[in-house]
A tleap script that builds the chain and sets N, CA, C and O, in Angstrom:
source leaprc.protein.ff14SB
mol = sequence {
  NGLN LYS GLY VAL PRO LEU ASP THR ILE THR
  PRO ASN ASN GLN LEU LYS ASP TRP ILE ALA
  THR GLY GLY ARG GLU ALA VAL LYS ILE TYR
  GLN GLU ALA LYS ALA LYS ALA ASP GLU ALA
  GLY THR ASP PHE LYS ALA GLU LYS PRO ARG
  TYR ALA ILE LYS ALA GLY SER LYS THR LYS
  TYR VAL TYR VAL LYS ASP VAL ILE ARG THR
  PHE THR ASP LEU LYS ILE PHE GLN PHE ASN
  LEU ILE THR SER LEU GLU GLY GLY GLY THR
  VAL ILE GLU PRO CLYS
}
set mol.1.N position { 215.644 82.490 123.690 }
set mol.1.CA position { 215.162 82.919 122.483 }
set mol.1.C position { 215.217 84.117 122.107 }
set mol.1.O position { 214.720 84.987 122.823 }
set mol.2.N position { 215.855 84.447 120.855 }
set mol.2.CA position { 216.122 85.783 120.454 }
set mol.2.C position { 215.086 86.368 120.032 }
set mol.2.O position { 214.131 85.659 119.719 }
set mol.3.N position { 214.979 87.879 119.901 }
set mol.3.CA position { 213.911 88.521 119.337 }
set mol.3.C position { 213.211 89.339 120.344 }
set mol.3.O position { 213.747 89.561 121.430 }
set mol.4.N position { 212.054 89.796 120.050 }
set mol.4.CA position { 211.378 90.789 120.868 }
set mol.4.C position { 210.815 90.016 121.932 }
set mol.4.O position { 210.526 88.880 121.558 }
set mol.5.N position { 210.540 90.274 123.240 }
set mol.5.CA position { 210.108 89.558 124.253 }
set mol.5.C position { 208.542 89.378 124.078 }
set mol.5.O position { 207.763 90.266 123.732 }
set mol.6.N position { 208.200 87.944 124.408 }
set mol.6.CA position { 206.755 87.759 124.191 }
set mol.6.C position { 206.656 86.768 125.275 }
set mol.6.O position { 207.382 85.789 125.445 }
set mol.7.N position { 205.643 87.162 125.993 }
set mol.7.CA position { 205.206 86.436 127.011 }
set mol.7.C position { 203.522 86.298 127.025 }
set mol.7.O position { 202.796 87.261 127.272 }
set mol.8.N position { 203.078 85.097 126.755 }
set mol.8.CA position { 201.789 85.073 126.545 }
set mol.8.C position { 200.914 84.718 127.942 }
set mol.8.O position { 199.690 84.590 127.906 }
set mol.9.N position { 201.558 84.604 128.951 }
set mol.9.CA position { 200.890 84.523 130.320 }
set mol.9.C position { 200.844 85.896 131.079 }
set mol.9.O position { 199.830 86.217 131.699 }
set mol.10.N position { 201.817 86.602 131.030 }
set mol.10.CA position { 201.830 88.030 131.782 }
set mol.10.C position { 201.603 88.975 130.740 }
set mol.10.O position { 201.739 88.738 129.539 }
set mol.11.N position { 201.242 90.086 131.263 }
set mol.11.CA position { 201.046 91.119 130.252 }
set mol.11.C position { 202.187 91.808 129.649 }
set mol.11.O position { 202.036 92.893 129.087 }
set mol.12.N position { 203.305 91.234 129.738 }
set mol.12.CA position { 204.561 91.557 129.230 }
set mol.12.C position { 204.569 91.040 127.579 }
set mol.12.O position { 205.539 90.412 127.156 }
set mol.13.N position { 203.707 91.278 126.927 }
set mol.13.CA position { 203.973 90.955 125.441 }
set mol.13.C position { 204.458 92.013 124.665 }
set mol.13.O position { 203.570 92.657 124.105 }
set mol.14.N position { 205.674 92.402 124.456 }
set mol.14.CA position { 206.258 93.620 123.949 }
set mol.14.C position { 205.819 93.417 122.414 }
set mol.14.O position { 205.329 94.323 121.739 }
set mol.15.N position { 206.045 92.172 121.972 }
set mol.15.CA position { 205.532 92.114 120.502 }
set mol.15.C position { 204.349 92.503 120.056 }
set mol.15.O position { 204.279 93.078 118.970 }
set mol.16.N position { 203.268 92.267 120.786 }
set mol.16.CA position { 201.827 92.720 120.701 }
set mol.16.C position { 201.851 94.226 120.946 }
set mol.16.O position { 201.050 94.911 120.310 }
set mol.17.N position { 202.610 94.756 121.724 }
set mol.17.CA position { 202.631 96.228 121.845 }
set mol.17.C position { 203.113 96.971 120.673 }
set mol.17.O position { 202.631 97.989 120.178 }
set mol.18.N position { 204.226 96.242 120.281 }
set mol.18.CA position { 205.036 96.749 119.077 }
set mol.18.C position { 204.003 96.914 117.671 }
set mol.18.O position { 203.803 97.944 117.027 }
set mol.19.N position { 203.491 95.686 117.463 }
set mol.19.CA position { 202.770 95.652 116.548 }
set mol.19.C position { 201.573 96.525 116.544 }
set mol.19.O position { 201.340 97.062 115.461 }
set mol.20.N position { 200.783 96.778 117.498 }
set mol.20.CA position { 199.799 97.568 117.834 }
set mol.20.C position { 200.085 98.986 117.636 }
set mol.20.O position { 199.395 99.728 116.936 }
set mol.21.N position { 201.204 99.357 118.325 }
set mol.21.CA position { 201.667 100.713 118.015 }
set mol.21.C position { 202.186 101.106 116.659 }
set mol.21.O position { 202.100 102.277 116.290 }
set mol.22.N position { 202.772 100.086 115.834 }
set mol.22.CA position { 202.803 100.319 114.438 }
set mol.22.C position { 201.601 100.539 113.734 }
set mol.22.O position { 201.481 101.424 112.887 }
set mol.23.N position { 200.706 99.753 114.065 }
set mol.23.CA position { 199.352 100.012 113.369 }
set mol.23.C position { 198.592 101.132 113.448 }
set mol.23.O position { 197.799 101.541 112.600 }
set mol.24.N position { 198.951 101.769 114.837 }
set mol.24.CA position { 198.228 102.905 115.082 }
set mol.24.C position { 198.932 104.115 114.178 }
set mol.24.O position { 198.311 105.021 113.622 }
set mol.25.N position { 200.399 103.914 114.161 }
set mol.25.CA position { 201.268 104.881 113.392 }
set mol.25.C position { 200.816 104.761 111.986 }
set mol.25.O position { 200.667 105.813 111.365 }
set mol.26.N position { 200.595 103.721 111.434 }
set mol.26.CA position { 200.300 103.444 109.831 }
set mol.26.C position { 199.079 104.200 109.775 }
set mol.26.O position { 198.986 104.918 108.780 }
set mol.27.N position { 198.051 104.227 110.642 }
set mol.27.CA position { 196.812 104.734 110.229 }
set mol.27.C position { 197.154 106.244 110.240 }
set mol.27.O position { 196.786 106.870 109.246 }
set mol.28.N position { 197.829 106.952 111.253 }
set mol.28.CA position { 198.261 108.177 111.320 }
set mol.28.C position { 198.893 108.686 109.943 }
set mol.28.O position { 198.419 109.687 109.407 }
set mol.29.N position { 199.820 108.086 109.449 }
set mol.29.CA position { 200.444 108.015 108.322 }
set mol.29.C position { 199.520 108.266 107.008 }
set mol.29.O position { 199.629 109.173 106.183 }
set mol.30.N position { 198.612 107.241 107.052 }
set mol.30.CA position { 197.508 107.201 106.039 }
set mol.30.C position { 196.776 108.389 106.065 }
set mol.30.O position { 196.582 108.949 104.987 }
set mol.31.N position { 196.237 108.984 107.307 }
set mol.31.CA position { 195.483 109.934 107.298 }
set mol.31.C position { 196.022 111.083 106.782 }
set mol.31.O position { 195.417 111.804 105.989 }
set mol.32.N position { 197.382 111.339 107.283 }
set mol.32.CA position { 197.975 112.613 106.928 }
set mol.32.C position { 198.203 112.645 105.411 }
set mol.32.O position { 198.063 113.687 104.771 }
set mol.33.N position { 198.611 111.295 104.764 }
set mol.33.CA position { 198.991 111.272 103.445 }
set mol.33.C position { 197.741 111.771 102.361 }
set mol.33.O position { 197.793 112.536 101.398 }
set mol.34.N position { 196.473 110.909 103.018 }
set mol.34.CA position { 195.124 111.227 102.226 }
set mol.34.C position { 194.786 112.552 102.389 }
set mol.34.O position { 194.491 113.093 101.323 }
set mol.35.N position { 194.726 113.306 103.431 }
set mol.35.CA position { 194.733 114.670 103.582 }
set mol.35.C position { 195.447 115.746 102.773 }
set mol.35.O position { 194.978 116.821 102.398 }
set mol.36.N position { 196.754 115.222 102.561 }
set mol.36.CA position { 197.589 116.033 101.631 }
set mol.36.C position { 197.180 115.879 100.123 }
set mol.36.O position { 197.085 116.785 99.295 }
set mol.37.N position { 196.980 114.669 99.961 }
set mol.37.CA position { 196.357 114.370 98.448 }
set mol.37.C position { 195.067 114.897 98.155 }
set mol.37.O position { 194.773 115.091 96.975 }
set mol.38.N position { 194.114 115.201 99.224 }
set mol.38.CA position { 192.952 115.803 98.985 }
set mol.38.C position { 193.218 117.230 98.804 }
set mol.38.O position { 192.719 117.890 97.892 }
set mol.39.N position { 193.906 117.629 99.570 }
set mol.39.CA position { 194.416 119.202 99.368 }
set mol.39.C position { 194.838 119.561 97.987 }
set mol.39.O position { 194.366 120.495 97.339 }
set mol.40.N position { 195.815 118.699 97.569 }
set mol.40.CA position { 196.498 118.905 96.137 }
set mol.40.C position { 195.599 118.502 95.076 }
set mol.40.O position { 195.901 118.728 93.905 }
set mol.41.N position { 194.360 117.837 95.439 }
set mol.41.CA position { 193.505 117.339 94.255 }
set mol.41.C position { 194.046 116.368 93.562 }
set mol.41.O position { 193.767 116.282 92.366 }
set mol.42.N position { 194.927 115.441 94.168 }
set mol.42.CA position { 195.529 114.445 93.495 }
set mol.42.C position { 194.914 113.187 93.908 }
set mol.42.O position { 194.282 113.170 94.964 }
set mol.43.N position { 195.034 112.040 93.137 }
set mol.43.CA position { 194.660 110.628 93.512 }
set mol.43.C position { 195.359 110.147 94.671 }
set mol.43.O position { 196.519 110.531 94.827 }
set mol.44.N position { 194.854 109.386 95.489 }
set mol.44.CA position { 195.312 108.658 96.676 }
set mol.44.C position { 195.218 107.263 96.623 }
set mol.44.O position { 194.110 106.734 96.533 }
set mol.45.N position { 196.298 106.574 96.670 }
set mol.45.CA position { 196.243 104.966 96.911 }
set mol.45.C position { 197.184 104.496 97.969 }
set mol.45.O position { 198.347 104.877 98.101 }
set mol.46.N position { 196.625 103.725 98.624 }
set mol.46.CA position { 197.522 103.343 99.920 }
set mol.46.C position { 197.233 101.737 99.985 }
set mol.46.O position { 196.252 101.157 99.519 }
set mol.47.N position { 198.428 101.127 100.740 }
set mol.47.CA position { 198.246 99.455 100.967 }
set mol.47.C position { 198.270 99.531 102.430 }
set mol.47.O position { 198.768 100.474 103.045 }
set mol.48.N position { 197.731 98.534 102.956 }
set mol.48.CA position { 197.715 97.991 104.203 }
set mol.48.C position { 199.110 97.690 104.671 }
set mol.48.O position { 199.893 97.276 103.816 }
set mol.49.N position { 199.519 97.832 105.859 }
set mol.49.CA position { 200.823 97.268 106.361 }
set mol.49.C position { 200.714 95.682 105.997 }
set mol.49.O position { 199.726 94.952 105.921 }
set mol.50.N position { 202.221 95.403 105.784 }
set mol.50.CA position { 202.316 93.952 105.463 }
set mol.50.C position { 203.280 93.459 106.596 }
set mol.50.O position { 204.107 94.218 107.101 }
set mol.51.N position { 203.136 92.171 106.964 }
set mol.51.CA position { 203.779 91.634 108.129 }
set mol.51.C position { 204.601 90.387 107.639 }
set mol.51.O position { 204.185 89.678 106.723 }
set mol.52.N position { 205.784 90.151 108.290 }
set mol.52.CA position { 206.420 88.961 107.860 }
set mol.52.C position { 206.976 88.410 109.340 }
set mol.52.O position { 207.446 89.126 110.225 }
set mol.53.N position { 206.810 86.995 109.385 }
set mol.53.CA position { 207.457 86.303 110.846 }
set mol.53.C position { 208.538 85.575 110.123 }
set mol.53.O position { 208.292 84.860 109.151 }
set mol.54.N position { 209.902 85.784 110.668 }
set mol.54.CA position { 210.898 84.906 110.223 }
set mol.54.C position { 211.396 83.881 111.160 }
set mol.54.O position { 211.789 84.241 112.270 }
set mol.55.N position { 211.417 82.752 110.851 }
set mol.55.CA position { 211.687 81.725 111.997 }
set mol.55.C position { 212.823 80.738 111.321 }
set mol.55.O position { 212.635 80.360 110.165 }
set mol.56.N position { 213.860 80.369 111.952 }
set mol.56.CA position { 214.961 79.612 111.377 }
set mol.56.C position { 214.326 78.201 111.524 }
set mol.56.O position { 213.362 77.931 112.240 }
set mol.57.N position { 214.994 77.379 110.761 }
set mol.57.CA position { 214.701 75.932 110.703 }
set mol.57.C position { 214.723 75.041 112.030 }
set mol.57.O position { 214.125 73.989 112.251 }
set mol.58.N position { 215.611 75.791 112.867 }
set mol.58.CA position { 215.610 75.052 114.268 }
set mol.58.C position { 214.812 75.790 115.306 }
set mol.58.O position { 215.003 75.414 116.463 }
set mol.59.N position { 213.916 76.812 115.109 }
set mol.59.CA position { 213.024 77.439 116.056 }
set mol.59.C position { 211.839 76.400 116.219 }
set mol.59.O position { 211.176 75.857 115.336 }
set mol.60.N position { 211.756 76.274 117.633 }
set mol.60.CA position { 210.685 75.408 117.973 }
set mol.60.C position { 209.415 75.867 117.604 }
set mol.60.O position { 209.218 77.081 117.542 }
set mol.61.N position { 208.483 75.027 117.337 }
set mol.61.CA position { 207.102 75.365 116.969 }
set mol.61.C position { 206.256 76.157 117.895 }
set mol.61.O position { 205.380 76.930 117.508 }
set mol.62.N position { 206.549 75.937 119.099 }
set mol.62.CA position { 205.783 76.486 120.214 }
set mol.62.C position { 206.065 78.082 120.053 }
set mol.62.O position { 205.138 78.882 120.180 }
set mol.63.N position { 207.190 78.438 119.811 }
set mol.63.CA position { 207.539 79.897 119.620 }
set mol.63.C position { 206.862 80.462 118.306 }
set mol.63.O position { 206.303 81.558 118.284 }
set mol.64.N position { 206.940 79.792 117.435 }
set mol.64.CA position { 206.201 80.250 116.245 }
set mol.64.C position { 204.601 80.391 116.441 }
set mol.64.O position { 203.855 81.233 115.941 }
set mol.65.N position { 204.371 79.593 117.091 }
set mol.65.CA position { 202.936 79.623 117.407 }
set mol.65.C position { 202.392 80.630 118.238 }
set mol.65.O position { 201.216 80.964 118.097 }
set mol.66.N position { 203.145 81.162 119.113 }
set mol.66.CA position { 202.755 81.985 120.205 }
set mol.66.C position { 202.972 83.329 119.245 }
set mol.66.O position { 202.230 84.288 119.459 }
set mol.67.N position { 203.944 83.417 118.222 }
set mol.67.CA position { 203.898 84.584 117.401 }
set mol.67.C position { 202.835 84.834 116.760 }
set mol.67.O position { 202.441 85.995 116.648 }
set mol.68.N position { 202.208 83.843 116.248 }
set mol.68.CA position { 201.022 83.796 115.293 }
set mol.68.C position { 199.879 84.023 116.156 }
set mol.68.O position { 198.998 84.769 115.730 }
set mol.69.N position { 199.757 83.501 117.293 }
set mol.69.CA position { 198.584 83.930 118.171 }
set mol.69.C position { 198.619 85.528 118.546 }
set mol.69.O position { 197.571 86.170 118.608 }
set mol.70.N position { 199.902 86.121 118.790 }
set mol.70.CA position { 199.882 87.400 119.080 }
set mol.70.C position { 199.331 88.105 117.788 }
set mol.70.O position { 198.630 89.096 117.991 }
set mol.71.N position { 199.543 87.747 116.559 }
set mol.71.CA position { 199.036 88.586 115.383 }
set mol.71.C position { 197.434 88.285 115.346 }
set mol.71.O position { 196.658 89.216 115.130 }
set mol.72.N position { 196.985 87.017 115.553 }
set mol.72.CA position { 195.535 86.917 115.376 }
set mol.72.C position { 194.866 87.348 116.550 }
set mol.72.O position { 193.639 87.445 116.554 }
set mol.73.N position { 195.695 87.669 117.753 }
set mol.73.CA position { 194.793 88.220 118.892 }
set mol.73.C position { 194.607 89.935 118.498 }
set mol.73.O position { 193.770 90.674 119.016 }
set mol.74.N position { 195.545 90.305 117.523 }
set mol.74.CA position { 195.295 91.719 117.057 }
set mol.74.C position { 194.497 91.756 115.799 }
set mol.74.O position { 194.563 92.774 115.110 }
set mol.75.N position { 193.717 90.714 115.407 }
set mol.75.CA position { 192.769 90.567 114.340 }
set mol.75.C position { 193.505 90.820 113.000 }
set mol.75.O position { 192.975 91.343 112.021 }
set mol.76.N position { 195.155 90.264 113.087 }
set mol.76.CA position { 195.911 90.191 111.973 }
set mol.76.C position { 196.005 88.860 111.310 }
set mol.76.O position { 196.759 88.032 111.822 }
set mol.77.N position { 195.377 88.566 110.303 }
set mol.77.CA position { 195.172 87.201 109.734 }
set mol.77.C position { 196.112 86.953 108.641 }
set mol.77.O position { 196.374 85.791 108.328 }
set mol.78.N position { 196.700 88.055 107.968 }
set mol.78.CA position { 197.626 88.109 106.838 }
set mol.78.C position { 198.981 88.228 107.100 }
set mol.78.O position { 199.314 89.222 107.746 }
set mol.79.N position { 199.844 87.446 106.750 }
set mol.79.CA position { 201.448 87.650 107.019 }
set mol.79.C position { 202.072 86.526 106.529 }
set mol.79.O position { 201.628 85.378 106.503 }
set mol.80.N position { 203.198 86.962 106.119 }
set mol.80.CA position { 204.176 85.962 105.645 }
set mol.80.C position { 204.992 85.126 106.591 }
set mol.80.O position { 205.475 85.717 107.556 }
set mol.81.N position { 205.203 83.919 106.464 }
set mol.81.CA position { 205.990 83.132 107.285 }
set mol.81.C position { 207.447 82.683 106.447 }
set mol.81.O position { 207.472 81.861 105.531 }
set mol.82.N position { 208.345 83.238 106.853 }
set mol.82.CA position { 209.606 82.982 106.241 }
set mol.82.C position { 210.453 82.183 107.160 }
set mol.82.O position { 210.928 82.586 108.222 }
set mol.83.N position { 210.611 80.833 106.557 }
set mol.83.CA position { 211.435 79.821 107.290 }
set mol.83.C position { 212.957 79.641 106.616 }
set mol.83.O position { 213.821 79.049 107.261 }
set mol.84.N position { 213.159 80.024 105.671 }
set mol.84.CA position { 214.533 79.931 104.937 }
set mol.84.C position { 214.602 80.832 103.911 }
set mol.84.O position { 213.596 81.200 103.305 }
set mol.85.N position { 215.958 81.305 103.610 }
set mol.85.CA position { 216.260 82.121 102.492 }
set mol.85.C position { 216.723 81.277 101.147 }
set mol.85.O position { 216.896 81.732 100.016 }
set mol.86.N position { 216.850 80.119 101.534 }
set mol.86.CA position { 217.269 79.294 100.138 }
set mol.86.C position { 216.307 79.241 99.244 }
set mol.86.O position { 215.124 79.070 99.541 }
set mol.87.N position { 216.748 79.384 98.074 }
set mol.87.CA position { 215.822 79.331 96.783 }
set mol.87.C position { 214.670 80.207 96.834 }
set mol.87.O position { 213.613 79.881 96.294 }
set mol.88.N position { 214.828 81.371 97.493 }
set mol.88.CA position { 213.597 82.198 97.854 }
set mol.88.C position { 213.283 82.991 96.557 }
set mol.88.O position { 212.183 83.535 96.459 }
set mol.89.N position { 214.201 83.085 95.548 }
set mol.89.CA position { 214.057 83.804 94.322 }
set mol.89.C position { 214.505 85.178 94.577 }
set mol.89.O position { 215.320 85.400 95.472 }
set mol.90.N position { 214.044 86.073 93.876 }
set mol.90.CA position { 214.548 87.573 93.595 }
set mol.90.C position { 213.822 88.410 94.632 }
set mol.90.O position { 212.610 88.443 94.847 }
set mol.91.N position { 214.828 89.100 95.252 }
set mol.91.CA position { 214.363 90.155 96.241 }
set mol.91.C position { 214.321 91.431 95.480 }
set mol.91.O position { 215.197 91.808 94.702 }
set mol.92.N position { 212.999 92.190 95.834 }
set mol.92.CA position { 212.658 93.432 95.140 }
set mol.92.C position { 212.991 94.557 96.232 }
set mol.92.O position { 212.423 94.648 97.320 }
set mol.93.N position { 213.951 95.352 95.788 }
set mol.93.CA position { 214.174 96.400 96.843 }
set mol.93.C position { 212.951 97.415 96.764 }
set mol.93.O position { 212.417 97.802 95.724 }
set mol.94.N position { 212.606 97.775 98.077 }
set mol.94.CA position { 211.745 98.908 98.129 }
set mol.94.C position { 212.031 100.295 97.564 }
set mol.94.O position { 213.182 100.721 97.653 }
set mol.95.N position { 211.042 101.067 96.966 }
set mol.95.CA position { 211.481 102.159 96.249 }
set mol.95.C position { 211.567 103.392 97.220 }
set mol.95.O position { 211.939 104.486 96.797 }
savepdb mol mol.pdb
quit
């Protein structure tokens, strides 16, 4: 299976490590940006990180289930599950 190594039996769940590290970094970035806005006396607005899981139509359910379990183990219950790009509508480019 392609992608980030994920093993639900041994401690080698690199996906979990990557998500947790990304979350910690997001908190640091948030705190730095908020402090900078406070110093400048400007309004501060932030969004929580957003997550997406992309799985092809031929991906076995057990793999997707393991990825979802990894997110829920980290108390992340909101994410997008992308299974196909067909008819997906408009893609909005980030600013």
